[in-house]
Each structure stands twice: as C-alpha cells, then as structure tokens.
N, C-alpha and C positions, 0 to 999 in steps of 0.2 A: 446423872447428869455430868455435862463438860463439865472440869474442873483444871483449875490452872496447876501449871507445876508446883509440885507439894501437896499435891489433896486436898487442899483446904479453900472454902468460898472467901473471896475479898473481904476485907473488913469495910463495912457501910455505916456510916455515919446514921444512927437512931435517934429521933426525936424522943424526949422523954415524956410521959406520960402518966397518970395517975395510976396508982395499984387499981388491978381489977377492972380497967377497963380496957376496952379496945382501941386500936389504932385508927386515927379516921380514914375515911376513904383517901383524900390527899395524901397523907404520908404512905398509904399501901402504894399508891402510884407515881410517888416520889422515890420509893425505895425501888421498883421495880425500873425506873428510869435511869437510876445509879447504879445500878449493878452492872458488870461488865458483861456479864453469863445471864440467861433466863434463869428464873427462880420458881419455886412451887412452892404448895403450902406449907410443907414442912420448916424451910428454909424463911417464909415470912414469919411463921411461929415463932419459930425460937428467936428469931430476931428483936421480937416485939415482945417476948415473954408472954406469949397468950397460953394460958394455960387448958388443960383437956375439959374442961367445963364450957372453954369459948370457943374452942375448937369449930362444932357448928355453926356458930354464927360467922365465924372467921370466914367458914368455907360457903356461905350466903355472899356475904360481902363482897368475897372473891369472885362470885359468880355474877354480880350485878356491875361490876365494873369491868367485866369482861366484857358483856353485854353492852354497855353503855362508855365505858371508860375508853382512854388512847392505849389499850392493853391487848393483845391476843394470845392465845394457848396454841400454844408447839409441841414438840417432841415433849413425850414422858409428862404431859400436860401442865409444863412448864410455861410460867408467864415472861412476856416480852413487850417492850413499848411496839406499836403499829409500826412498821416498815422493819424493824430488827431484823439484821441475818440471822438466821437458824444457827444452831449449836452447832451443826456440823452440815458440810454441804461439798462440793465439787467445785474448785475455782481453774480458770485457765489463764495462763500468761499470755496478754495478747502484745507484749510488747516492753523494751525495755526505755525508763525514760532518760531525760536529760542528764541526771544523774548516776545510771547505771544502776538505776534499783526496776526491778518487774514492776509492770503496772498488770494487775489483774482483776481479773471480773468472776463474778459468779456466773458460774456456766447455767445457762437457760433463763439470766435473766432478759427482761425486756429491753433494749437496746436504750428504745424511746423515754426509760423512764430512769429519773436519775436517780444513782444510786452512793451510796456514802463508799469514801474511799478505803481501799485493804492493801495492806502491808505484809508482805510474808516475814513471820518472824524465823532467824538463822537458829538451828538448830543440827543436832546430832542425826535426828531423822531425816534432815532433809531442809531444804528453804528457799534462801532468795539463791544461796550460793549452788544450787544444784537442779534450780527448776528454770527452762530458758523459754525462749519465746514460742508459743502453740502448743506447750507441754500441759499436763492435767495433775490436777493432784487431789485427793481429799483431805480437806481441813477443818481445824477448831478455830471458831472465831470468839475474839475477846473485844468488846468496846471499849474504846480508850473515851478520855476527857475529854478532847476535841470531837467527837463524834464519828471518827474514823473507826476501822478496824483492825486489829491484828490477827494475822492467819496463820496458824502451827499445822505444819504438814503432817498428816498422819500417814499418809500412806502415796506414793506415784503411782499414776496411773499410765502404763503403756500406750502409745498409738494405737488405735484402734482396739483399744482393750476393753474393758467389760462394758457392755451397752445391751440392753436390753428393750426389743423392740415388742410393743403392746398395745393391747385394749385398755384406757384407762375405763376405769369404773367408778363415779363418784359415790363417796361416801357422806356421813353427817358430819355437819362442822366444818365441811371445805377437805376434809382428808380424802384419801380415795383407794384404791388398787389398781394394779396393772398385772394382766392376764397374757405372759408371754404368746406372741404369735407363733414361737418355734415350738413344733409338737412333741420336739423333745427336752424342753424345760417343762417340768411339771408344778414349777415355784411362783407362786401369788409373791406380789412384792406390794409392801406398803407405801404409800406415799403420805405425807405428814400435810398439814394446811397450807404452808407455805411456800413448797416444794413439787406445787402441780403445775406452776406457770399457766394458773387459769384454764386448765383442760376441762373438758365439757365432758359428761358421761358418753362413752361410743367413739372418742378420738382416740385416733391409731398415733400413737405418740414413742418415743426415741426417749430412754432412761439410763443413769448413771446409777448403778447400785452403789449404796453405801455399806461402811462397817457394819456386820450383822450383831443384833444384840444378842443377850444370852436368851433372851426365851422372846416369843410372839413370831410375826412375820419376819424377812429381812425387808430392808428399806430402802427406795432408790428415789430419786431424783429426777424429774422430767427435764429433760435440755433441748428437745425440742416437739413440736405441734404437728401432725404431716397430715390433720384432716382427716374426714369421719370414716371410720371402718367401713359402714354399708356405702361409701362410693367407688367405684368401680374403678377408678383410678388409683386405690388404695392397693391393690392387688399387687401390681407392678412395683409401688413403692417399697412395700415388704420384703419383696426380694432384691431389691436395689439397697436397701439398709442390712437385712438378713446377711448378705454377702458381702457388704463393704464396700460396695462400688462407687467410685466418684461421680458425681454428677455436674457439677457447675465446673466450671474453667478458671484456672487463675487468672487475674486482669493481664499478665502480662503473655499470656499465651495469647487470649482474647486482641489483644491490640496486636500482637504480629499476625495472626490470620487476619483479622479486616484491612492491616496495610499492605497484603499481598496483592499484588497485580499478574493479569496475563501476561504470556511469556510472547516474544518475536520468534522468528524462525532463527534466525540468527546462524549458530554451525548447527541446527538440528538437521535430522533427516526431514525430508517435505512428504510428509503422506497426507497430506489432505483431499489428492487424487484418486486412492484408494475408498471404495465405499463401505468404509467400516460401520457396524452395526451393533450396538446392544441389545441385548436380549436377557430381559429380569423379568422377575414377578412383578404382576399389577401394582402392588404397594408399594414398591422397592423405591425409595426416594435417593440414593447416590448411585451412581452407573461408573464402575471405577472399570469395565473391562468392555472389551469393542472385539470383533470377530469380523475376518472375512475370508473367503476361500475363492480358488479358482483353478482349474488342471493346468497343470506343469507345461510350459509351450517349450522346454527343453526335448528335444526328440530321442533326446538318451532314454528318457524317463515314460515311456509310453504308460497309459492311466494314473500315471502321477498326479499329485496337488501341490499346490505352492497356499500354504496356510500365513496368515499376518494376525497375529495377537497382539492388541495395544492395550497399556494398563496406564489409569491416571498416574501424571508423575509426582508423586508426592515428596520425593525426595529431594525435587527443586524447591518447595515451599517448606519442609521441614527439616532445617538442619541442625547437623548433631550441635549437641551440648545448648540448644535454644531453650526458649521456655514451652515451645509447642513440643519439642522433643520431650523433655523432662513431664510434658501433662500425658504424650499419648505411648510413653516408657510405663507410666503409674497405671494406665488402663488394660496395656497389653494387646486390647481391643475391643470392639462396637460391642454392643450387647442388645439382643433384639428380644422386643417383649410383644404382646400382640396391640397393645395400644400407644407404643413407642418405641423410640432408639435412643440408649444411651450413645452416644459415638465418639469413638476414641478422639477424634479432631473436630474442632469447631465447626459448626454448620458453615460458616463462611469458608472452608476449605471444602466438608465432608460433602455439602450438599450445592457447593457453587464452584469452584475454580479447579477442584480436582473431580467434580462430575461430568463423565462426558456427554455431555447433552447435545439434541442434536442441531447442525448447522451453526454451532460457534467453534473456534478454536481453542483448542485444548493442548496442553503441555503433556507427551506421553513417553513411556518407555514400552519399547516394542520387537517382538520377536518373530523374524520371517522364518519358517520352517517349510522343507520340502521331504514330501513322502512319496513314497513307491506306491503300486497299485495296490499292494498287500498293508499299506498301513504302516510299514518299517519307515524310521526318520532317515533320511539319506545325510543332509546337513542342515545347518541354521544360522542367522544372523540375527545379535542384538542389537539395535541404535537407540539414541534417544531421539525422538521425533516430535511433529506438529501436527497434528490430526484435525479431522471436522467430522462428528459423526452423520452419516445418512440419513437416520431413523432412528428413536427410539422405539422397540420392539418387546412384547409379552410373548411369554411360553407359549401360552394359549392361542395367539395371534397367528405366529411362526407355523404352529402344527394344524393349526385350522387352515393355512395359505396351503401347504403340502399337502395336507386331505383334500385339496381342490374346493375349499373356501374362502379364496383372499376377501378382503375388504380394501378402504380404498388407499390405506397405507402400503397393506404388502403385496397388493397386485402389480406396479409396477416393479417391483423390486422382487418376485417370484424368481423370473428366472435368470436374470442376471446377479444375485446377489442369495437368495435362500437356498435355489436347488444346488446351486456348489458348494453349500453349507454343509447338506446334506451328503452330497457323493464326498467329499472330506471326510466328513464324520462316518460312512458306511467302512470305509479305509481304516480308519483309528478303531472303530468296533472290532474288524477283524483282526487286527494284530492285540486288540483288547482280548481277546477269547485266545489268541495262540497263545501267548503266555501265560494266561492261567490266571486272572485273578480273583478273588474271593467274589461270590454271587450272591451276596444275602439280600433276603427279600425282608424287607420291616418296614411293616405300615408307618408311617408318619401324620400325629394330629394336629390338626389345624385349627385355631380358635379364631371363630368368626366372632366381631362384635358388630354392633347394630348400633344406629344414629347415637346412644344415650351413655355407650359404654359397656352394656352390660352382653352377656352373651348370647349370640343369635342361633347358632349350631355349633356343632363338632364336626369337621369334616375329617376326610383322609384325603391328604395330597395326595394329588395325581401324578404318577412319574409318564409324562410325555418324552417322545423321542427326541424333543428341542431339550429338555434338561439334560440328558445324555447326551446331546450333541455339546452343549457348553461345558459339561465336566469336562470330555474328553478332549477338546480343544483346549481345556485350562489344564488337565493333567501334561498336554505335550509342551507346552509353556513351561510348566514348573520343571520339567526334566531337563528341558534347553537351558533353563535358567541355571541349575546345579553343574551342568557340564561345561558351560560357559567360564563360571567361576573355578572349577574343577584344573579346567587348560589354562588361566591365566594365573593361577597358582593363589587367589585371594578367599579370606574366611568365607565360609557358608554355613548360614543355620539351616542345617536338614532338617527337613519334616521325618524322623523316623519312625519307625514302626517294625518294632522287635517279633521274632516266631513266636508261639504261645510258649507258655510254661510246661514241661513234660508232665508236671504233676497235674495241671489240668485236663492234660489231653488223657491220662490215664481214668481219671472220675468220669470225664466225658463220654469214653468208650465203654467202660462199664454201665453208664445209665442208659446209652444206645442200643448195647446189646439186652437190656431187661425190655426193650421195646422192641427187638428182632429186626434190630438194623445193624448190620455187621461191616458198616463202611468204611470205619476208623481201623485197618490192621497197617500197622508199621513194625517191620523188622528191626531188629536192634541195630541201632546206630544209622538207621534210616532217616533222611532228612525230611521234615515235613514241610510241607508246601501247601497252597491254597488249594490247588486242585484237591487233595485229599478231603477237604472240609466240603469240596462242590461236589464230590460224589454224596457227603454225607446229607446234604441240601435236595440232590434229585431222588435220592430213597426218600425222603420224607413228603417229597411234592405230591399233594393230593390225597396225602393223609390228616387226620383231625390234627394231628400234633404238630403239623408243619409248623405252624407258627411262634410255638414254644421251642421247637428245636432250632430254627433260624436264632431267635433268642439266646439260647445256650450255646450255639456256636460264636455268636458275638461275645460271650463271654469269658469264653474260654480264650480270647485273644487277649494281646498284649495291648496296653493304653499307647495311640501315637503321642509324640512329643518332639518339643524341640530341640537341638542337638548338635553342635559345631563337627560332632563324631560320626561319619556314616555309619550307619547300620543297614541302611536300605530300607525298602518301603514292604513288608511282608505283605500287607492285603493287596496291594496294587500289584505284586510282581515286579517291582523294580527295581533297579540295582543303586541309585541315587533319584532323590528327590528333594525339591525344597517350595516352599510357599514361594511365588513372586505374582498372582494376579488378584491381590486384595489389600492393598497397601491402604488404602484409606481405613480399612475397619483391621487389620492384624500388622501389629509392628515387627513380627517376624518378616513378612513381605517389604518391609520399609528397610531392612536390614540387608535383606537379598539386593534391592534396588542401588544403594549407596554401593555394597562391595561391587555391582556390574561398574557401575558410573566410574570407579577409581581403577577398577582392572582393565575395564578399555579406554580411559582416558576422556571420559564424555561430558568433563566440565566439571562444575561447581555441585557443593553438595553428596561429594564421597563418602565412604565410611572413614573413620579415623584408624589411628593405630590402634590395633586389637590384641589386648591382654589375653590371653589363651585362657586361665584361670578365669577371667571375670567373665568371657564372653562363654564359658561353661553355664557359669551361674547366672548369665542371663539367658538362657537356655532354658535353665530350669525354672525360672521367674515367668518369662512367658507361658510355660504348660502348667506355670500351676494357675494366672491368672485364666487361662482357657478354660481349665475347668471349674473357674471360680464362676464364668459368665455362663456356661452350660451347668451350672448346679443352678444360678440365680433364675434363667429360661423357664428349666425344667419345673422349679419350683412355682413358675409364674403360671406355667400352662396348668399344675396340677391343682392351683387356686380355683382357676377360671373354672376347670371342672367343677372343683367343688359348690363351687356356687351356680353353677350347670343344672348341678342333679339336687341342689336344696329343696326343691319343692317335689323331689320324688320320692322323699323320706316315706317308707311305709310299704313301698311299691318290692315286687320280685321279680327279679331281672335277671337273665342268663348272662353267663359268664365262664371264665377258665382260670385255675389257678394257677399263677406265674412267678408265686415264691415261696418257700416251705423254711420256715423260721422257727427257732424254741420257743417263741412266743404264740405263732400262729401261721395263719396262711395269707397269701395275698394274693386276691384276686382283681383280674383285669376284666371289665363291663364288655360285653360284645359289641353293643352298638356304641357307646358313647368311646369305650378306649378309656374311661377312668379308671384308677386303682382305688382298692381301697382293704383294708384288714379282717379277717375274721379272727378276733381272738380267741387263743387256745382255750379260755376259760367258758367261751361260749359253743365247745364242740361237745358232742355225748358224751357223759360223765366218764375217765380215765385217768389214768397216769399215761400221759405220753413221750415216747422216747422220740428224739431229734435223729434221721439219718441224714446226716447231712452229704453224704457222698452219694446215695440215692435219692436224696431230694424229697424226702418222704415224712410223715408222723405217724409211728406205730404205736397203736392204743397197746400197752402192756397186759390190760383183764379182758380185753373186748376180742384184739387181734385188728381192730380196723386200720386202714391204712388210707392217708390221705398225700396223695401224688402231685407232685409238678405234672401241670398239664391235665388234670382232671377237672372235666367238665360239670360246672355246678349251678345251683340256682339260688339265687343269695337276695334276703330282704334287707333293702337300706335302711340301716336302724338309726344311723345320726350322721350328718353335714356339717361338719365344723369349720365354720368359716374362719375364725381365730386360727385356730391350729391348721388349718387348710388338710384337714384329711376325711377320709370317710370310712364309714365301722359297717359292715356287714354282718348278718346272722346268716349262716348256712341253713339253706332249707332242704335241698336235695342234691345227691352227687357225690360223687368219692364215696371213700370210707368204708365201700360194699363187701370187696374182697380182706381174708381173714389169712394171717400169716402167723405162723408157732413164732416162739423164742428163736428158733435156729433160721428163720427164715424161708421156712416152706409153706406153701400156700395151705389153706386149711378149708372149710365150709364157709359160705358166705353167713355174714354174720344173722343171728336170729330176726325174726321180726321184730318191731317196736312193742314194749308191753312183754317180750316172753321171760319167763322167770331162769336165772342160770344158775348154778349150786353158788353156793357161798355171798351171790347178792343180796343179803337183808339188809333193812334198813339199820343205817347205823354203825353197820361191821364193816371191816375191811377185810378183803379176801385175803387169806394166806401168801404169806410169801412175795407180797408186793409193796411198793411204796405207797404213802400215802397219793390220794387221787390231786391232780393237779387240775384246778378249774380255769 
C-alpha cells in the first residue's frame, strides 16, 4: 500500500478497549476516516491489537461495514471513506491560482461533482515547481486534517504520452478490465472500483496507465468515456484517439473564425465574370478549388489553351501567429473518415467563408496558365482575386454530361464550360504522357454507410476522366506556384518525391525475374526514371499478378514529403512541385499561398521572416502529420471492413497473398478488399523460413512454398471488432511447389496423408529445427 516518506504508517489515536474484545463498528469507521491513507485488515488488526483468534470475526465486521457503512474498498482491498481519493492516480494541473500555486484536478473526474482540494507536494521527484498548466503526473495522495489532499508526484507524464484506448469490461465489486483496441497491444489493464469513471460494460474508454504492480495485471485509470463499442461512430473515434488527432478547437481559434467577414473587391483582381466551376465528390462539404478553360485567343498559339485555377484565399483569414494558425499547424491537415471529417480549420471557415460555394463572392488566390496545343506551359500569372462560382458539380455529373447525358445543371454549361475543360485536359494529358509519369493502377476502396451508420457495401472507387481532369489542372497550378516562388526568390515548401532506393530496385528486379518479367534492366550508373517502372506495369498487364506487381512497384518508391529543399517529384516526372491547391485542408498549401502573397506584394497575410532551420523542421513535422492522418484513415477503413465481414465468419472466400512475414501470410479478399492474417501456426506443420527478398515462406521439411501473389481460398476464422483484425485459415492454394534447400524446384508435395520418411509421431526429423506452429 502507499506509505508516507519514511515507510511507516502515520500514528492514529486508537480508543482504549477491554482485553479480548473487538473494536466496535464505529471505532473502526472512525479509524478509517482518520487515516490519511487507505488501510487494510492487517493495519486495523495491528492498531486495535486484535489477536489471531479474533481475525475471522474482524474480517466479518469489515465486510458488514463495507456493505452498509460510509467506507469503500479500493486498491489491494484497502478501505477508505466513501468519496476519498484513491491511493494513486493521474492528476492534471488546470491552472495557477492567485498565490502562484498549481490548481490540480483528478484526471477523469466528473466536473459536475465537487472534489476535495488537491495540493502538490514539493519534492525532488517533481511537484509544484516542475509541473505547469496542462501538464500531468502520476501522484500518491495523503488526506489532510482539513479534508484536502496532498499529492506527491511519482512520475511526470509527457504530453500525448502513455494512453490506452480500449473496451471496458465490467467485473465484480465495481472493478473492471480494459482490452486495448490496438491489435499490437496484448496487455489487459485492471481498473479499480473508484477509477472507472462510471464506465459500463462495452464502453469505449480512454485510460492512463498507472505504475505497474509487482504482481498481477497492470493498472490504469479511465479518463474519458467515448461511447459504446458497438456504436458505428466508435470506429472513427478509435482511429482519432489512437493517432492523437486533435478534434476540438481552442476557444480563441473559434472566436477568430466566427469573427471573419467576407471580403470586398478592393485591390483584388476581379474574376467574377469567369464561369469558374467546382468539381468534387458527391459527399464533399468544402470546395476549395474551381476551374475554367477556353481556347487561347492569341493567334500566335493555335490550338492552345488558357486555364484558370482559383483556390480559396485561406491566407487572408488565417494570419501567421494567430490562434487559428496555431491550431491549423498543430493538425497539419484535415482527416477524412467514412462518417466524418476532422477539419484543419473550424467549420465557419472550412465550410463557409473559404468554401467556394456557387453564386456567392469568395476571396481567392488564382493562377492563369497558358498552354500550347501539346500541353506545354508557355506562361502563367498568379493573382489575388474575388470570384463567384457558376456551379457546384460532381465528377459523375460532369462525366455523364460529356458522355451525352447532361442534366438540368450541366446542360447549359456543357458547351461553354465543360467541353473546353476537357479540351484543355487532353492537352495536359498529352504533356503528361510525353514526360513519362508513373502510371500505377491501384484500386481504391470506398466504404458506403447506410442511414444507421453501419456499412452498407464496399465499393471500388471509379476513376473517371473527370477525376483525371481535375488532377491535371491541380498539378499544373502546383508547378506554376513553385516556379512563381523561385522567380521571386521566396521560401517554398516543396512537395518532394525522391528516386527509389537502389537496394529496393535490386530486390524488385530479382522478384520480377522469378516471374519471368525482365523489364527492369538498368546499366551501371544509369539514372532510373518513371518510364522504367511503366515498362514493368505494361509487361504485367493482363497477368494474374498485375495487381500484386502494381503494389510492389509502389512499395519500391520513396515516400513523398514536404521540404524547403527542392528534390523534384520523381513520380510525376517534374523538376519542381509544391502543394498550392488545398489550403483549407493542408497547412503546406497555406505556406505556399503566404509566400506568393509576400513575393508578389498582394497585400496582408504574407509569410513572415523564415528561419531556414525552423522551416526545414516544419516540413518534417508536416510530413509526420500527413502520415498520421493517412494511418488514421486507413485504420478506420480496415475497422469498417471488419465490421462488414463479421457476419461472414466461417465462410470460405477467395483472396490473394499480399504480404509475407515471419509470422504468417497477409491475404486480401477478392470481393471486399479486406485484409487479414493467416498465422504461421495454422499452416501445415513444418518449420518455415522467411525468404524476405523473394517474398515467400519455405517449409524446411516439406519444401512447401507460399509466395506473394499466390491465389488462395481461406476460411474467415475470426473478425475482431476490438482489435480491428481478420484472421483466416488456409483452405486451398499456394504451397504446392517444392524447393530444395539450395532453392532448386522439386516435385510437388505429396498428397495429404501420404507418409514420408522420418515423419513419425512425436519425433523430429534429423537435422531440422523444432517445428514452428
């Protein structure tokens, strides 16, 4: 139990009693109430000099007092007055009072319930002098004579530190357990009776781990209840909390957003006569880019095009150093889930003043681009303008109009607006093909939710020409933005994509040659280009392994990131590239807008003086936040797929091996695209070697081989909604070819049940390692 410094319990005055008698009920209650820390049966027996013969009777009295008296049992079965603080818990400093002392609260306590005063005790481990507002620590409590508590800091908890997101399982006597939602965390956490924040069985909770006891399960304290695990909304909540994504905005940021007003023309360029249109998904809520195109009227440019890409002027509303700026920088980008969006900016901006809604005037940053007939950029001009969108269109609407099925909205726009857009896109597409961008074909899953929030179906996103049109317009604007900043010598936060690691190329080539694909042939010192990978993809087209090869080519690429040093963009085959087109949802784009504003002297809201080292660190931080958002989005989609597959447990489903690890095979199901694991322990009994370079598992005794890309039939053995994982059992496919220890192919494996030499029950084949099940 918790003890004060010195290791001894404090002296408590005990009433005198006759020899051989037990203390009265009230005497025990008074003793528990007067102790500054919880006490157990042993301490009570010692204090009242209860002999061994009376210990059973004392135990009965304590149980009766607990059932009906003003005490409750806590950690290690210690007794304390009802409402007393636990021996040890997590505290948070909520502020500093008028005397400079920290104001402390028990983390996870109900703010509507009055709590005793908690004062931090100064000490060499940390205390009032080392904890600031908003900081947290694990502390031990001692009740004072005036009913307040003194908290001695055991260990300071770093921001966004140890937290556990899990499902609460109620136990007896108000205790409970937490089963983590992170499939990598196999720990079960114990929750004491007074540290569960009234969580009910099946609640999704956030908890802070407490110091691990010497024996038994580790302990944690519930600090927030997030709802029921079975609630469809819990899926995205799990991803949000696991990745530490901020959800609410500071009050100061919300006030700034609410106070923002529409802009007038002033010194802005008037773009209101251009019939700009937004083209987005049907479920989009923020419209941050609008496009227009027309044939170039310059007779010196026959067949050329004039493009206009207008982007919401976020830099006008989100000024450097403001509360809005700090909140946006902390988030880095918006995060998109099937049931919600966690925006980078408050909705007063992201869905209103910075959203290019039709028929309303909006502040914008815009780039005029002039192309020749082959899509080569001749010149461009960036302006700060005022625009008015002519229509809000969807990708499906625009494509249907071009395919001869216009509706009431697209009909009047077809000839003057939509057809010129496709004409300019044809030129941009021609230029893209000439420069040789990487042409990966990677299907994207789309989770479609029903009215009740549950998964209705899993679709594959359709890639229409209208999608490609917008992509090419945005790429052209991004290149022009980067060139503008280079011309005016202002800092640019480039979007860089380096060439692939040579070691990855060697591994990829060796694997492809095993499939008789010899398209990746590079002479020594030759510079690798996207066209080399396009040859691979062309050679794989139409083959059963095509999807796997596209995935492998993707894995061989470097990761795109943000940096002020220009490395070019390998995948797009561009010498310079910067994100300019989505400042509502990406902070990097906002930085580019600000740099253009100051570089072209376009008014207020420009980029402040940049510290080169700090700008580099900011690029690294934005890259990290982008990866965080991608991980959260991917995690949510995976969990939705698990929920969708839950009623198919036991069914046999076709799939393909998409990953080979030392602990098993990852399989992607053909119909839903859901991923799951075949544990190595469930494969036919053998010792399997993981051949990482060849992406395969090789059975040492049988010679069975399981390769990346194998088609398999699997039985869905488990769909775990807590951990968000699927577990499969191999039914058929893969493992038929046999190889020798030297890698040469042997005969196919004998049929099931056939006897082999040395395969006797209970014996190990000579010269082999123990079986890995």
